[in-house]
N, C-alpha and C positions, 0 to 999 in steps of 0.2 A: 827760696826753694828752687831747685833747679826744677825747671817745667819742660826739660829737654827731655823727649825720650832716647835713652843711651842706644846705641850697638851694644851686644853683650860680651864682647871681648872690653869695655869699658868697663863693665858694672861694678866687676873685683878684679883690679891688675895682678894682684899675688898668687904665686904659682900656687902656696899650699893653702887650704880654705880647711881649717879646722870647725868640729860643725858641733854647737851642745845644744844638742839633741832633748828636750828634756825629755820626753814620754817617744817610746815605741814606733810612734807613726811621724812625730814630728820632721826626721827629714823631709820625709815628701810633702808635706806639708807648709812648710818650711823652704826648703833650695828645691823641691822637684819641677818647678818652672824655669828656670835658671839653667840646670842641668839639662833639662828637654830644649832649651836653645842653645845651650853649648853643642848637645849631638847636632842641630840639626845644622848648626855653619861648621863641623868635622874639628872641635873644637874643645873636645872633651880632654885630649891627651894632654893637653896643655895646665890642666891642673892635677892634683892630689889634695886627694880627702881621706880627713879624718875623723871621723864621727862617734862623738861620747853619748850614749845614753845615757843619761843623771839618774832618771827617778826608774829603774831599772827592775823594781821588787815591785808588783805590781798583780793587784786582785780584784782588779776592773775589766769587768766583761759589758759592753754596751746590752742595757736593756736588761739587765738580770736581778733587777730591783735588790729586793735586802742582801743579797748576795753580795752586792756588793760593800759590803761593811763584813762580811767574816772575810778574818784578820788572821784565820789558825795558816799554819805552813802549807794544811791540803789548798786551800784554795791560793794562796799563792804558787805552788808551785805549778797551780794549772794554768790559771790565767797569764804567770812568768813566760810560760812557756807555749803558750800559745801565741803569744804579744809576739816572743821572742825570732821563732819562727815565721810568722807574718812578717816582720819587718825586715830579714834577711831576704825572705822570697822578692820582697820587692826591690828593695835595694840592690841586688842581685839582677835583675831587670833594669833598672835606672840606668849603674855604674858598671856593671857586668862580673861576675866571681872574680876575686883574688884580683880588683883594682881600687881598694879603698882599704883602709882599715877601719877595725870597728872595734868599741870597747865600754864596756859595762860601768856606770862609777857605780852601783848597789845601792843608792838611797831608797828610800821608800817615799812608793808615791804618794799622793795624797789621801788616800781611801784607806791604805794603811796605816794614814799617820792617824786619822780619825775623821777626814773632814767631811763636812756635808754638801748635798748638792745645791748648787745656788739655785735663785727664781729665775731661769732662764727656761726653753725652749731646747736647750743641748745640756746633756750632764755634766757637766765639769764643779767643783767648787770656788769660788769668788773668795781673794783673800789679799791683803795689804801689810803693812808693817802692824797695823793694830790689832790687826786678826793672829802676828805672830803668837806662837806657844813656844815654851826650849827645845823643841824638837824643832822646829823652823830656823830657831835662829840659831842652831847648830849645827844643821844643814848648810846654813849661809855663809855664814865662817868657812866652812869647807868649801865650799862653792868659791867663794874668793879668791882658796888657796890655788886648787885647780887652775881658776883664768889667771893669776900669777903666774902659775908656774909656763904656763902657755905662752904670754903676753912678751919672754923672751928671745924669740925666734924670728927673725927675722924674713921677709916676703913671706909672710905670714898675716892670712885672714880670720880670725876669729868673727863666730858669725851666732849670733841669740836672738832669741825672741823679742818684737816688740812686745807681746804680751798685750794685747788688744782685751779686753774682759775682764783683765789681770786673774784669771786663773792661777791658783796661789804658786805652783811650782813654776807655772812658766813668770811670773813675776819674781819667786824667789833669784832667778835666771840671771834675768836683765838688772833688777837694783845690784848686784852681785857685779856684773859685767861693770854698769856704768860707774859702781863704787870705783873698782880696781882701775878703771879706765882712768879719772880724775886724781888716783894718786899716783899714777905711775906718769900721768904729762906724756912731755916727750920722748920720757926716759922709755916707753917703751917702745920693742922693735917690732912687733906687731899690729896688725892693725885691728879695730873694733867696728864690729858691721854691726846691726841691729833690722833685721828680717819682719817684716809682717806676717806673722801668722795666722794661718787659715785652718778652719773657717771662721774663726772670730772676728776678723777685721769686715766681713759682710755684715756682720748680726746684733752691732753695738750698738748700744742706743746713745742719743745724744750727750748724756754725761759722760757713757763710758768715752768715748770717741772725742769729746771734749780735754780727759784727764791725758790720752794717751798723748794728743797734739800738745798740751803741756809737758809732759816729757819731751816731748821732739824738740821744742821751743824753748826750754830750759836748759838744754843740753846740747842746742844749737848744732843737730843732727842735719847732715847733709842728705838730701833724700835722690834716690837713683833707683830712676823708674826705667823697665827694660817691658820687653812686648812676650807674652808667655799665652799658651792655649789650655784654659780651665778646665777643658772640656777630659782633656788628656789626662789631669792628675783627676780629676772624679774617676775617670776609668779604672786608672793605678790603684787608688784608694779603697773601689770596689770590688777591684777585684781580688785584692793581697788580705787587706785588713776588713777581713769579714766577722772578727767578734769585735769591732770597735767602733763601726761607724755608724751613723745615724742617717736619715734622711737629711735634714737639718744642713748638712756639709755639705750637700749640691746647692743650697740657697745660700750660703755664707760663700760658699767659695766665688760663685758665678754674679754675686753682688757686689761684692769688692774687683774683683776686674771689670766688671761694666765702670765701677763708678769712675774708676780709675782712666778706665778709656776715655770717656766722658772728659772727665778731668784734663785729660792730655791733650784733649784731641788727636787723636793716635784712631789709624783705623782698624786696629787688631786689639784685645785684650791686652792689660800689662800688672804686673804686680810690682812691689817695690821695696826698695833697702835702702837703709839710710848708714852711711858711716858717719865714727864718731873723729871728731879732729882734734889729734892729742896739741899738747903744748896751751890747752884752757886754762884761764883760773879756776881756783876749786869754789 
């Protein structure tokens, strides 16, 4: 494991960054800290961002109870419209209008697929391969096709969630990505990265953290740690994502930033991304 805190320009050397964001808030909760550091050092203009919102048909609104199991078209229109506008307002502030490309994949989000809440202080559905139904399997195959398409581009970083706590949508994206990475090997022109996703990393149980560590070890992921300001991320989240955030987000973001700071013996809070190194054996 790399135990050095890297300069922000060394974290993702590729010029083009394609972010596989499961939901409308995940660009901020994955790479918001990275982008803020690029801006702090006047390096944002060295990167080109393409953001794919994967599960973009949503019926979720935080704290709305049984309405999150309403799969009617009217509910999906309402929730998706709110979340889309919140996301674009936030990313406009982070990256600047017209400074990024934005794409909706149109997959049905977890609750529109009938998933149930996990036993957690945070509203989300847990799920791994054993929990897949036919809909999940079909999405998994389509996800691999999308990722394979982007893997052919050189000077390109593909960024996926690490899937702490195995939110089923994040898990689908992560596992599709690592399968494509293994199958492509050294033939992939793009680089594969797995960013710690927030707020999950700071509220994991020991069992969940162990499963994530096993994933990192199994796939020999190289950690790349960088400084960032978690309070800036929290402020952006609670300013823009008013229909999505819960108080526990603050706890998760702060806990993980502090844990990495202590681990790295840094004078500043930290975030972490992992690189998959091509050419590994299957």
